[in-house]
N, C-alpha and C positions, 0 to 999 in steps of 0.2 A: 760927822767926819766923812769925807768922800772916799770912794773905793781907791782912787789914785793915791790919796794921802795915806790910807791904811797900808797899801802895798809899799809905798816909799819908806814907811816906818817898820816894815817887816824885814827882820834881819835875813831870813832865809831867801826872801825874794830879792833883796839887795845882793846877796851872795850869788844867786842865780844870774842876775843881770850882769854882774861883774864877769863871771866866768863865761857866760854866753857871748859877751862882747869880746873877750879874749880869743875864744876859738873862732868866732866869725871874722875877727881881724886877721887871724892866722890864715884863714881860708882865703880872704881877700888878697893877701900878700902873695898867694900862689900865682895869681894872674901876672903881675909884673915879673915874677921869677920865670914863668913860662915865656914871656916876651923876651926876657934877657937871653934865655937859652936859644930861642928861635933866631935872634939877631946874631949872637956870637957863633952859632953853628950854621948860620945861613941856610936854614931849613924852614920854608914857609908852607902854609897849608892852602893859601889862596893865591891865584894868579896875580891879583892886583898888588899883593904884598911882595911877591917875588919880583914884579916889574919895577918896584922902587929901587932894587939893587942895580938895575940896568943890565944890559947884556942878554944872555940866553936865559929866558924865564925857566925853561925846563931844568936847568942846572940847580935852581934854588927851590923849585916846586917839588919837595921831597919830604920824606919822613926821616927823622934822626932819632937814634936810640936814646940819647940824653933828653931830648925834648919830650919824647914819649914817656920816659920815666917820670918827668915832672908832671905831665898831664895825668898819668895814672895816680900819682900821689894826690893831685888836686881832685880827681874823681873820687878817690877814697875818702877825702875830706867831705865831699858832698854827700856821700853815702852814709857817713857817720855823724857829722855835725848837725845836719838837718834833723835827724831823729832826736838828737840830744836837745835841740832847741825846743821841740814839741814836748818830749818826755820830761825834760827839766822843768818846763813851765807848769805842767799839771802836777808834777812831783812837788814843786815849791808851793803850789797852792793847796796841797793836801796836808799842810801843817806838819812837816817832818821835824825831827830834832835838828837844831842848828848844826851841831857838831857832825852828825851823820850826813847831813846835806852838804856841808863843806867838804867832807871826805869824798863824797860822790863827785862833786864839781871839780875839786882839785885833781883827783885821779884822772878824770876824763880830760881836762885841759892838759895836764902833764903828758898823758898818753898820746894825745894828738901832736903835741910839739915834738916829743921823742919819736913818734912814728915818722914825721916829716924828716927829721934828722937822719933816722935810720934808712929811710927810702932814698934820700938825695945824696948821702955820702958815698956810696951805700955801705951800711954795716952788714956783717954776715948774719944770716938767719941763725937763730930764731928771733933776733932782736925786733925785726919789723912785725913778725907774727905775735910776739908777746905784747908789744905796745898796742897793736890792733885789738887783740883779745881783751886787754885791760879796759879799753874804751867801750867795747861791745858789752862786757860784763857790767859795767856801770850803767849803761842804758837798760839792760835787762833788769838789773837790781832796782833801778828807779821805777820801771814799769811795774814790777812785782810789788814794790812797797806802796805805790799809788793804788793799785788795784786792791791790795790787802786793806788799806785804810779807808777807801771810799767806795768799795765795790757795791754796786746797786744792781742786783739781779732780781 
C-alpha cells in the first residue's frame, strides 16, 4: 500500500485536509473582499489602478480606513493560517486521537471565521481578541502534542 493511499485512508489526515482547505479558502476570499472595498471606496494603492478611474489620479491614490481594516484582517489570516497548515500537518502525522484532532481543527477553523466576522463588522472587543486567542491556543496545543508524542532529542 502506498503512502498516499495510507494517508487517504487515515481519518485524522482526511480531517486535517478538510479543515486546512476551509481556512485556506477563507483566506483566499479575503483578496476579492479587499478588491471590493478598494473599488467601492475608490481608494487604490497603485497609480495604474487609480488611472482606470479617470480624472485626477491623486484623488484615488490614497489609503482608506475600511480598506486597511480588510487588509489587516487578511494579514492576520496569513500570520495564523500558515502556521496552522504546517503544525496541523505534523500533528496529523503524529497519530493523534481522531476526536481530539477534530476538536483542534474545528476550533481553529471556527475561530478564524469568527475572527473575520468580528474584524469586518466590527464587533466590540474582546470578540476579536478572543477569536484570535482561540486559534493561537490551538496552534500551541498541536505543537505541544506533536512534540510530546514524537520528541526526538
